[in-house]
Residue frames as qw, qx, qy, qz and C-alpha x, y, z in Angstrom:
[[0.508, -0.201, -0.804, 0.235, 32.22, 4.02, -41.94],
 [0.433, -0.804, -0.243, -0.327, 29.94, 5.23, -39.11],
 [0.319, 0.367, -0.561, 0.670, 32.00, 6.83, -36.35],
 [0.166, -0.183, -0.783, 0.571, 31.22, 7.06, -32.64],
 [0.307, 0.198, 0.230, -0.902, 28.46, 9.72, -32.86],
 [0.596, 0.099, -0.493, -0.626, 26.64, 7.76, -35.59],
 [0.479, -0.063, -0.872, 0.084, 26.87, 4.52, -33.58],
 [0.011, -0.196, -0.647, 0.737, 25.59, 6.28, -30.47],
 [0.455, 0.162, -0.083, -0.872, 22.72, 7.66, -32.53],
 [0.601, 0.020, -0.728, -0.330, 21.92, 4.12, -33.73],
 [0.268, -0.106, -0.854, 0.432, 21.99, 2.89, -30.13],
 [0.206, 0.210, 0.409, -0.864, 19.49, 5.50, -29.06],
 [0.563, 0.162, -0.317, -0.746, 17.23, 4.66, -31.97],
 [0.563, 0.024, -0.816, -0.128, 17.32, 0.95, -31.24],
 [0.013, 0.109, -0.756, 0.645, 16.82, 1.18, -27.47],
 [0.572, 0.031, 0.250, -0.781, 13.02, 1.60, -27.48],
 [0.827, 0.186, -0.358, -0.392, 12.62, -1.56, -29.61],
 [0.670, 0.243, -0.679, 0.175, 15.24, -3.71, -27.88],
 [0.050, 0.289, -0.686, 0.665, 15.69, -2.88, -24.20],
 [0.474, -0.009, 0.601, -0.644, 13.43, -5.05, -22.06],
 [0.795, 0.316, -0.119, -0.504, 12.19, -6.98, -25.10],
 [0.701, -0.199, 0.682, 0.063, 12.63, -10.66, -25.86],
 [0.205, 0.375, -0.696, -0.577, 13.88, -12.09, -29.14],
 [0.796, 0.153, 0.386, -0.441, 10.88, -14.11, -30.40],
 [0.874, 0.321, 0.319, 0.180, 12.38, -15.14, -33.71],
 [0.137, -0.745, 0.429, 0.491, 15.72, -14.44, -35.38],
 [0.845, 0.455, 0.276, 0.048, 16.10, -15.12, -39.10],
 [0.307, -0.574, 0.499, 0.572, 19.47, -15.22, -40.87],
 [0.717, 0.640, 0.122, -0.247, 19.36, -14.82, -44.62],
 [0.636, 0.602, -0.458, 0.152, 22.97, -15.76, -45.15],
 [0.882, -0.256, -0.309, 0.249, 25.61, -17.67, -43.21],
 [0.597, -0.270, -0.104, 0.748, 28.01, -14.80, -42.71],
 [0.142, 0.985, 0.063, -0.081, 28.63, -11.09, -42.84],
 [0.198, 0.814, -0.542, 0.060, 32.28, -10.07, -42.51],
 [0.046, -0.305, 0.931, -0.194, 32.70, -13.21, -40.40],
 [0.441, -0.274, -0.818, -0.250, 30.49, -16.31, -40.02],
 [0.561, -0.580, 0.013, -0.591, 27.75, -15.99, -37.44],
 [0.220, -0.418, 0.803, -0.363, 28.53, -17.68, -34.10],
 [0.247, -0.072, -0.961, -0.098, 27.55, -21.31, -33.66],
 [0.192, -0.564, -0.799, 0.082, 23.83, -21.69, -32.89],
 [0.091, 0.103, -0.052, 0.989, 23.43, -17.96, -33.20],
 [0.448, -0.350, -0.319, -0.758, 19.64, -17.87, -33.57],
 [0.701, -0.380, -0.604, -0.011, 19.04, -20.49, -30.87],
 [0.505, -0.191, -0.436, 0.720, 21.14, -18.57, -28.41],
 [0.059, -0.105, -0.001, -0.993, 19.19, -15.35, -29.08],
 [0.495, -0.349, -0.510, -0.611, 15.61, -16.64, -29.33],
 [0.666, -0.547, -0.507, -0.011, 13.77, -16.50, -26.01],
 [0.549, -0.231, -0.300, 0.745, 16.34, -14.20, -24.46],
 [0.053, -0.947, -0.318, -0.011, 15.60, -10.69, -23.17],
 [0.464, 0.494, -0.134, 0.723, 17.81, -7.63, -23.72],
 [0.482, -0.650, -0.417, 0.414, 18.67, -6.14, -20.37],
 [0.117, -0.815, 0.063, 0.564, 20.72, -3.18, -21.60],
 [0.697, 0.593, 0.220, 0.338, 21.87, -1.74, -24.89],
 [0.376, -0.801, 0.149, 0.442, 25.24, 0.05, -24.68],
 [0.634, 0.748, -0.139, 0.137, 28.01, 1.30, -26.90],
 [0.674, -0.533, 0.284, 0.425, 31.75, 0.56, -26.67],
 [0.235, -0.334, 0.505, 0.760, 33.71, 2.71, -29.13],
 [0.420, 0.246, -0.398, -0.777, 32.04, 1.95, -32.47],
 [0.271, -0.094, -0.954, -0.084, 30.39, -1.26, -31.26],
 [0.620, -0.355, -0.027, -0.699, 26.88, -1.90, -29.95],
 [0.219, 0.101, -0.935, 0.259, 26.52, -4.33, -27.05],
 [0.662, -0.329, -0.183, -0.648, 23.20, -5.86, -26.01],
 [0.087, -0.258, 0.877, -0.396, 23.37, -7.67, -22.66],
 [0.641, -0.162, -0.583, -0.473, 21.07, -10.69, -22.53],
 [0.683, -0.475, 0.303, -0.465, 19.45, -12.44, -19.57],
 [0.981, 0.085, -0.173, 0.014, 21.27, -15.61, -20.62],
 [0.661, -0.614, 0.248, 0.352, 24.61, -14.32, -19.42],
 [0.605, 0.168, 0.417, 0.657, 25.81, -13.53, -22.92],
 [0.088, 0.729, 0.033, -0.678, 26.18, -10.21, -24.72],
 [0.652, 0.588, 0.416, 0.237, 25.32, -9.63, -28.37],
 [0.285, -0.550, 0.235, 0.748, 28.04, -7.54, -30.08],
 [0.563, 0.689, 0.439, 0.123, 27.07, -5.69, -33.26],
 [0.296, -0.479, 0.279, 0.778, 29.35, -3.71, -35.57],
 [0.522, 0.724, 0.235, -0.385, 28.04, -1.70, -38.52],
 [0.694, 0.090, 0.465, 0.543, 31.15, -1.99, -40.69],
 [0.200, -0.033, 0.321, 0.925, 31.14, 0.30, -43.73],
 [0.306, -0.145, -0.401, -0.852, 27.44, 0.34, -44.61],
 [0.242, -0.328, -0.901, 0.147, 25.44, -1.48, -41.93],
 [0.307, -0.225, 0.077, -0.922, 22.11, -0.04, -40.81],
 [0.051, 0.285, 0.917, -0.275, 19.09, -1.07, -38.80],
 [0.354, -0.292, -0.354, -0.815, 15.48, -0.55, -39.83],
 [0.043, 0.132, 0.822, -0.552, 12.88, -0.69, -37.05],
 [0.404, -0.361, -0.512, -0.666, 9.19, -1.38, -37.55],
 [0.164, -0.127, 0.648, -0.733, 7.29, -0.71, -34.31],
 [0.068, 0.318, 0.943, -0.064, 4.14, -2.60, -33.21],
 [0.259, 0.620, 0.372, -0.641, 1.95, 0.51, -33.66],
 [0.653, 0.623, 0.414, 0.116, 2.50, 0.17, -37.39],
 [0.116, 0.953, -0.226, -0.164, 5.08, 2.93, -37.70],
 [0.896, 0.175, 0.037, 0.406, 8.23, 2.18, -39.62],
 [0.320, -0.873, 0.087, 0.358, 11.15, 4.19, -38.38],
 [0.206, -0.445, 0.592, 0.639, 13.10, 3.70, -41.63],
 [0.654, 0.493, 0.495, -0.289, 10.39, 3.71, -44.32],
 [0.670, 0.743, -0.008, -0.005, 12.71, 3.80, -47.35],
 [0.808, 0.114, -0.016, 0.577, 16.23, 4.09, -48.64],
 [0.178, -0.979, -0.043, 0.092, 17.93, 7.00, -46.89],
 [0.690, -0.293, 0.285, 0.597, 21.48, 6.37, -48.04],
 [0.147, 0.797, -0.075, -0.581, 22.71, 9.38, -49.94],
 [0.015, -0.382, 0.743, 0.549, 24.30, 7.38, -52.81],
 [0.717, 0.199, -0.081, -0.663, 20.97, 5.65, -53.38],
 [0.598, 0.286, -0.736, -0.143, 22.51, 2.17, -53.42],
 [0.116, 0.100, -0.878, 0.454, 22.03, 1.10, -49.82],
 [0.416, 0.090, 0.509, -0.748, 19.03, 0.00, -47.80],
 [0.616, 0.147, -0.501, -0.590, 17.61, -2.21, -50.56],
 [0.869, -0.236, 0.193, -0.391, 15.70, -5.32, -49.42],
 [0.902, 0.279, -0.316, 0.096, 18.21, -7.66, -51.06],
 [0.347, 0.465, -0.576, 0.576, 20.74, -6.48, -48.45],
 [0.646, -0.497, 0.212, -0.540, 18.49, -7.39, -45.49],
 [0.501, 0.321, -0.797, 0.104, 20.59, -10.10, -43.85],
 [0.214, -0.137, -0.841, 0.478, 19.23, -10.42, -40.27],
 [0.419, -0.481, -0.282, -0.717, 15.63, -10.01, -39.13],
 [0.172, -0.031, -0.793, 0.583, 14.86, -9.90, -35.41],
 [0.455, -0.549, -0.443, -0.543, 11.23, -10.22, -34.34],
 [0.061, 0.231, -0.629, 0.740, 10.91, -8.93, -30.76],
 [0.155, -0.399, -0.879, 0.212, 8.37, -9.97, -28.16],
 [0.065, 0.526, 0.337, -0.778, 7.07, -6.42, -27.96],
 [0.565, 0.687, 0.442, -0.117, 6.05, -6.58, -31.62],
 [0.089, 0.850, -0.336, -0.397, 8.98, -4.65, -33.03],
 [0.908, 0.282, 0.206, 0.231, 10.74, -5.99, -36.12],
 [0.208, -0.832, 0.371, 0.355, 14.44, -5.05, -36.38],
 [0.872, 0.436, 0.139, 0.172, 16.15, -5.64, -39.75],
 [0.418, -0.654, 0.380, 0.504, 19.89, -5.41, -40.24],
 [0.693, 0.704, 0.142, 0.053, 20.80, -4.28, -43.75],
 [0.410, -0.689, 0.425, 0.420, 24.37, -4.25, -45.02],
 [0.711, 0.676, -0.092, -0.170, 25.23, -3.88, -48.70],
 [0.380, 0.692, -0.604, 0.103, 28.98, -4.37, -48.33],
 [0.933, -0.261, -0.242, -0.044, 28.73, -6.93, -45.51],
 [0.425, 0.463, -0.518, 0.580, 31.65, -5.50, -43.57],
 [0.504, -0.506, 0.311, -0.627, 29.60, -5.50, -40.36],
 [0.498, 0.048, -0.863, 0.065, 29.33, -8.45, -38.02],
 [0.666, -0.533, 0.072, -0.517, 27.58, -9.90, -34.99],
 [0.465, 0.228, -0.802, 0.296, 29.03, -11.98, -32.23],
 [0.722, -0.598, -0.146, -0.316, 27.98, -13.51, -28.89],
 [0.442, 0.346, -0.652, 0.510, 30.33, -13.61, -25.91],
 [0.523, -0.523, -0.618, 0.266, 29.94, -14.32, -22.18],
 [0.117, -0.930, -0.126, -0.325, 29.04, -11.05, -20.46],
 [0.669, -0.715, 0.102, 0.175, 31.50, -11.64, -17.64],
 [0.668, -0.205, 0.368, 0.614, 34.39, -11.78, -20.12],
 [0.422, 0.852, 0.302, 0.073, 33.19, -8.95, -22.37],
 [0.071, -0.954, 0.249, 0.153, 36.05, -6.59, -21.60],
 [0.430, -0.508, 0.698, 0.265, 38.60, -9.33, -22.29],
 [0.784, 0.402, 0.472, 0.005, 37.04, -10.65, -25.49],
 [0.628, 0.071, 0.391, 0.669, 38.91, -10.38, -28.79],
 [0.196, 0.779, 0.375, 0.464, 36.98, -7.29, -29.83],
 [0.243, -0.923, -0.039, -0.295, 37.73, -5.20, -26.71],
 [0.844, -0.402, -0.097, 0.341, 40.79, -6.60, -24.97],
 [0.569, -0.049, 0.098, 0.815, 43.20, -4.15, -26.61],
 [0.077, 0.779, 0.384, 0.490, 40.79, -1.24, -26.88],
 [0.287, 0.164, -0.317, 0.889, 41.71, 2.10, -25.35],
 [0.029, 0.378, 0.572, -0.727, 39.75, 4.56, -23.23],
 [0.209, 0.736, 0.623, 0.162, 36.38, 6.04, -24.25],
 [0.290, 0.232, 0.068, 0.926, 36.58, 9.59, -25.54],
 [0.393, -0.600, -0.221, -0.661, 33.24, 10.58, -24.01],
 [0.770, -0.570, -0.285, -0.011, 33.01, 10.81, -20.26],
 [0.424, -0.881, 0.210, 0.005, 35.55, 11.29, -17.49],
 [0.887, -0.151, 0.255, 0.353, 38.33, 9.02, -18.76],
 [0.600, 0.492, 0.166, 0.608, 39.59, 11.37, -21.42],
 [0.304, -0.920, -0.055, 0.241, 41.61, 14.14, -19.73],
 [0.290, 0.873, -0.384, 0.079, 44.74, 16.08, -20.45],
 [0.446, -0.551, 0.698, -0.101, 46.54, 13.77, -18.01],
 [0.840, 0.145, 0.522, -0.039, 45.31, 10.70, -19.96],
 [0.651, 0.757, -0.032, 0.052, 46.46, 12.17, -23.28],
 [0.014, 0.827, -0.551, 0.110, 49.88, 12.96, -21.86],
 [0.635, -0.331, 0.690, -0.107, 50.19, 9.47, -20.39],
 [0.837, 0.341, 0.428, -0.021, 49.10, 7.73, -23.62],
 [0.599, 0.787, 0.007, 0.149, 51.12, 9.92, -26.02],
 [0.353, -0.845, 0.377, 0.137, 54.29, 10.49, -24.01],
 [0.460, -0.429, 0.699, 0.341, 57.36, 9.60, -26.03],
 [0.662, 0.430, 0.602, 0.118, 55.47, 8.93, -29.24],
 [0.144, -0.396, 0.385, 0.821, 56.91, 10.35, -32.44],
 [0.236, 0.439, 0.808, 0.315, 53.92, 9.24, -34.51],
 [0.090, -0.317, -0.229, -0.916, 51.84, 12.07, -36.07],
 [0.273, 0.028, 0.541, -0.795, 49.19, 13.39, -33.73],
 [0.701, 0.131, -0.169, -0.680, 46.37, 12.38, -36.06],
 [0.643, 0.159, -0.744, -0.088, 47.65, 8.80, -36.25],
 [0.132, 0.056, -0.810, 0.569, 47.88, 8.55, -32.46],
 [0.449, 0.081, 0.324, -0.829, 44.32, 9.82, -32.08],
 [0.764, 0.186, -0.329, -0.523, 43.07, 7.23, -34.57],
 [0.341, 0.229, -0.897, 0.163, 44.91, 4.38, -32.77],
 [0.693, -0.421, -0.314, -0.495, 42.05, 2.47, -31.19],
 [0.751, -0.165, -0.532, 0.355, 44.42, 0.91, -28.67],
 [0.257, 0.046, -0.332, 0.906, 44.90, 4.35, -27.11],
 [0.355, 0.244, 0.318, -0.844, 41.55, 6.11, -27.48],
 [0.229, 0.222, 0.929, 0.189, 38.68, 4.01, -28.74],
 [0.256, 0.708, 0.638, -0.164, 36.03, 5.28, -31.11],
 [0.068, 0.757, -0.118, -0.639, 37.62, 8.28, -32.74],
 [0.709, 0.404, 0.498, 0.294, 37.47, 8.38, -36.56],
 [0.481, 0.187, 0.266, 0.815, 38.79, 10.53, -39.36],
 [0.037, -0.754, -0.380, -0.535, 36.01, 13.11, -39.41],
 [0.493, -0.850, -0.168, -0.085, 35.98, 14.01, -35.73],
 [0.721, -0.331, 0.057, 0.606, 39.76, 13.89, -35.32],
 [0.368, 0.394, 0.270, 0.798, 40.11, 16.48, -38.09],
 [0.217, -0.802, -0.278, -0.482, 37.50, 18.66, -36.47],
 [0.676, -0.703, -0.135, 0.175, 38.98, 18.35, -32.97],
 [0.668, -0.111, 0.099, 0.729, 42.55, 19.12, -34.10],
 [0.190, 0.571, 0.260, 0.755, 41.32, 22.24, -35.84],
 [0.414, -0.827, -0.228, -0.305, 39.52, 23.48, -32.74],
 [0.755, -0.573, -0.003, 0.319, 42.56, 22.74, -30.60],
 [0.184, 0.940, -0.269, -0.101, 44.89, 24.56, -33.02],
 [0.593, -0.443, 0.647, 0.185, 47.11, 21.51, -33.48],
 [0.437, 0.537, -0.559, -0.455, 48.76, 20.46, -36.71],
 [0.965, -0.016, 0.052, -0.256, 47.89, 16.85, -37.67],
 [0.813, 0.393, -0.351, 0.248, 51.51, 16.06, -38.45],
 [0.164, -0.731, 0.496, -0.439, 52.90, 17.23, -35.15],
 [0.418, 0.138, -0.871, 0.220, 54.49, 14.51, -33.02],
 [0.615, -0.566, -0.471, -0.281, 52.01, 13.12, -30.50],
 [0.686, -0.289, -0.432, 0.510, 54.56, 13.20, -27.73],
 [0.197, 0.320, -0.094, 0.922, 54.69, 17.01, -27.76],
 [0.494, -0.604, -0.282, -0.558, 51.52, 16.99, -25.69],
 [0.807, -0.518, -0.229, 0.168, 53.44, 15.66, -22.65],
 [0.068, -0.915, 0.364, -0.158, 56.01, 17.67, -20.74],
 [0.395, 0.487, -0.752, 0.204, 59.38, 16.16, -19.78],
 [0.210, -0.206, 0.792, -0.536, 57.97, 15.07, -16.45],
 [0.048, -0.244, -0.955, -0.159, 54.97, 13.41, -18.11],
 [0.162, 0.562, 0.530, -0.614, 52.42, 16.03, -17.10],
 [0.442, 0.640, 0.574, 0.257, 50.10, 17.43, -19.77],
 [0.213, 0.015, 0.142, 0.967, 50.73, 20.60, -21.71],
 [0.350, 0.390, 0.302, -0.796, 47.95, 23.19, -21.96],
 [0.467, 0.286, -0.545, -0.635, 47.39, 21.94, -25.55],
 [0.236, -0.037, -0.971, 0.010, 46.80, 18.42, -24.20],
 [0.122, 0.380, 0.688, -0.606, 44.13, 19.70, -21.82],
 [0.387, 0.428, -0.091, -0.812, 42.58, 21.76, -24.63],
 [0.362, 0.177, -0.798, -0.448, 42.52, 18.75, -26.96],
 [0.067, -0.215, -0.944, 0.242, 40.73, 16.57, -24.37],
 [0.229, 0.460, 0.432, -0.741, 38.12, 19.24, -23.95],
 [0.425, 0.429, -0.278, -0.748, 37.45, 19.85, -27.64],
 [0.211, 0.043, -0.947, -0.237, 37.29, 16.09, -28.46],
 [0.044, 0.389, 0.842, -0.370, 34.45, 15.73, -25.97],
 [0.263, 0.522, 0.132, -0.801, 32.81, 18.94, -27.32],
 [0.326, 0.313, -0.620, -0.642, 32.95, 17.76, -30.93],
 [0.195, -0.106, -0.970, -0.094, 31.61, 14.32, -30.15],
 [0.098, 0.451, 0.686, -0.562, 28.84, 15.68, -27.88],
 [0.323, 0.498, -0.064, -0.802, 27.72, 18.19, -30.51],
 [0.307, 0.203, -0.784, -0.500, 27.77, 15.47, -33.22],
 [0.057, -0.258, -0.951, 0.161, 25.65, 13.09, -31.10],
 [0.203, 0.521, 0.450, -0.696, 23.15, 15.90, -30.44],
 [0.359, 0.486, -0.315, -0.732, 23.00, 16.54, -34.22],
 [0.908, 0.209, 0.260, -0.252, 22.38, 12.85, -34.99],
 [0.738, -0.128, 0.493, 0.443, 25.84, 12.31, -36.41],
 [0.098, 0.594, -0.372, -0.706, 27.10, 13.24, -39.84],
 [0.786, 0.422, 0.449, -0.052, 25.54, 12.11, -43.09],
 [0.143, -0.582, 0.522, 0.607, 28.09, 11.96, -45.90],
 [0.294, 0.278, -0.714, -0.571, 27.53, 9.32, -48.55],
 [0.616, -0.100, -0.701, -0.346, 25.84, 6.16, -47.40],
 [0.218, -0.096, -0.800, 0.551, 24.87, 6.40, -43.75],
 [0.447, -0.471, -0.215, -0.729, 21.46, 6.72, -42.12],
 [0.081, -0.168, 0.807, -0.560, 20.28, 6.08, -38.61],
 [0.060, 0.248, 0.966, -0.045, 17.29, 3.99, -37.46],
 [0.268, 0.614, 0.500, -0.549, 14.63, 6.65, -37.62],
 [0.585, 0.565, 0.492, 0.311, 15.35, 7.09, -41.32],
 [0.050, 0.995, 0.003, -0.091, 16.66, 10.61, -40.87],
 [0.725, 0.425, -0.176, 0.512, 20.03, 11.91, -41.74],
 [0.561, -0.510, -0.220, 0.615, 22.62, 13.37, -39.38],
 [0.181, 0.954, 0.182, 0.156, 23.15, 17.13, -39.45],
 [0.551, -0.698, 0.134, 0.437, 26.60, 17.65, -38.00],
 [0.627, 0.191, 0.378, 0.654, 28.18, 17.91, -41.43],
 [0.115, 0.882, 0.278, 0.362, 26.58, 21.35, -41.65],
 [0.403, -0.907, 0.122, 0.020, 28.89, 22.40, -38.78],
 [0.869, 0.045, 0.079, 0.487, 32.10, 20.99, -40.26],
 [0.130, -0.917, 0.148, 0.346, 34.90, 23.51, -39.91],
 [0.062, -0.626, 0.668, 0.397, 37.48, 21.65, -41.97],
 [0.516, 0.025, 0.850, 0.102, 36.34, 18.18, -43.04],
 [0.446, 0.456, 0.692, 0.338, 35.70, 17.95, -46.80],
 [0.110, 0.944, 0.230, -0.210, 35.98, 21.76, -47.18],
 [0.638, -0.105, 0.296, 0.703, 39.18, 22.03, -49.33],
 [0.274, 0.318, 0.323, 0.848, 39.73, 25.53, -50.63],
 [0.258, -0.796, -0.435, -0.333, 36.93, 27.07, -48.60],
 [0.007, -0.677, 0.313, -0.666, 37.49, 29.86, -46.08],
 [0.355, -0.075, -0.798, 0.481, 38.32, 28.89, -42.51],
 [0.381, -0.688, -0.483, -0.385, 35.36, 29.38, -40.21],
 [0.546, -0.416, -0.396, 0.610, 37.43, 30.54, -37.26],
 [0.001, -0.973, -0.229, 0.013, 36.57, 34.13, -36.45],
 [0.169, -0.911, 0.289, 0.241, 39.34, 36.46, -37.54],
 [0.618, -0.224, 0.642, 0.394, 41.23, 33.80, -39.55],
 [0.448, 0.673, -0.228, -0.543, 42.01, 34.68, -43.19],
 [0.173, -0.333, 0.894, 0.245, 43.19, 31.16, -44.02],
 [0.761, 0.177, -0.285, -0.555, 41.56, 28.45, -46.14],
 [0.854, -0.220, 0.437, -0.174, 41.17, 24.73, -45.73],
 [0.322, 0.579, -0.710, -0.238, 43.85, 22.47, -47.13],
 [0.972, -0.060, 0.081, -0.210, 44.18, 18.73, -47.52],
 [0.091, 0.579, -0.810, -0.030, 47.05, 16.29, -47.04],
 [0.894, -0.024, -0.378, -0.237, 47.10, 12.50, -47.11],
 [0.221, -0.538, 0.736, -0.346, 48.17, 10.56, -44.01],
 [0.342, -0.067, 0.929, -0.122, 48.31, 6.77, -44.08],
 [0.041, 0.244, 0.837, 0.488, 46.10, 6.79, -47.21],
 [0.080, -0.735, -0.666, 0.096, 43.41, 8.94, -45.65],
 [0.165, 0.681, 0.155, 0.697, 42.51, 12.56, -46.26],
 [0.399, -0.494, -0.436, 0.637, 43.33, 15.07, -43.53],
 [0.111, 0.784, 0.317, 0.523, 41.68, 18.46, -43.61],
 [0.519, -0.532, -0.279, 0.608, 43.13, 21.42, -41.72],
 [0.170, 0.970, 0.077, 0.154, 43.76, 25.16, -41.74],
 [0.727, 0.195, -0.220, 0.621, 47.46, 25.99, -41.96],
 [0.007, -0.620, 0.132, -0.774, 46.83, 29.38, -40.39],
 [0.674, -0.565, 0.100, -0.465, 44.96, 28.09, -37.32],
 [0.944, -0.259, 0.196, 0.057, 47.05, 24.91, -37.12],
 [0.311, 0.845, -0.431, -0.053, 50.58, 26.01, -37.97],
 [0.952, 0.051, -0.202, 0.224, 53.31, 23.45, -38.55],
 [0.431, -0.837, 0.288, 0.176, 56.42, 23.77, -36.50],
 [0.371, 0.717, -0.574, -0.135, 59.88, 23.53, -38.04],
 [0.538, 0.170, -0.819, 0.105, 60.67, 20.49, -36.04],
 [0.669, -0.491, 0.182, -0.527, 58.80, 18.83, -33.18],
 [0.446, 0.260, -0.836, 0.186, 60.65, 16.23, -31.13],
 [0.752, -0.519, -0.249, -0.322, 58.78, 14.13, -28.66],
 [0.286, -0.660, 0.607, -0.338, 60.29, 13.70, -25.22],
 [0.514, 0.164, -0.840, -0.048, 61.60, 10.13, -24.81],
 [0.795, -0.489, -0.167, -0.318, 59.88, 7.85, -22.39],
 [0.270, -0.687, 0.633, -0.236, 62.07, 7.17, -19.35],
 [0.458, 0.207, -0.864, -0.029, 63.62, 3.69, -19.14],
 [0.126, -0.123, -0.909, 0.379, 61.52, 1.20, -17.23],
 [0.361, 0.263, 0.340, -0.828, 58.30, 3.20, -17.62]]
């Protein structure tokens, strides 16, 4: 599934074709993706202009001049192909690495824009979806009402991590993947950030808060490296693993900089470390880490949250 850097890369690729452009014609080639399309979906889009194209966690949000916002989620295999009015096609083929995605039979939504661009949404597994909600209630809609803070920008700090994780005995990796706490983090970038921060993925999340609720140095370090990892990944165009490609048809390059993810048995890339990368399974998902750089403690007990807090 595309994670935050991949979705941000898609947003940047779509912006030239969408922002300031009007939906001239929207064609649905099926009645549903993961969920049915909203009632009168095409009629509510056609004739409307996209004011802004933003990202919230792993979602794309296109604000319309009608007072509604189009929400788009890529699911497991969703992608956008963009044909520009100058005749260039920014996804001129199948760029999914397993060779099974991007085929025309999976083109489910075609958006003809007033500027001449044609945007096609392709989704082989149909786990993505689109929705329309009133812009004024966007933050309170069912997709975002319980969503946590954004990991890019000023909201993610050591203080925020201490506040969110205080008293939690859940494994640190599980807490970081909890979208109700921090929105947009996924398996790849959590593994990479924990390695840079020198934190074991099975450590109790609450150990990042002191007894008085203030952040430990490790909490501040984790906030910093999360932003670093995500920023580097966005700059690299995300990570291409098996079946993901972004709108210009290229593949992300951040996987070349992986320090731990999918590198079982390989040498740790930390300077001076003689360890190798191991793998454990947490909640059914692979976790990659270096036991030398990220040592486990004999027992980590989270400080309890004070009553009434």
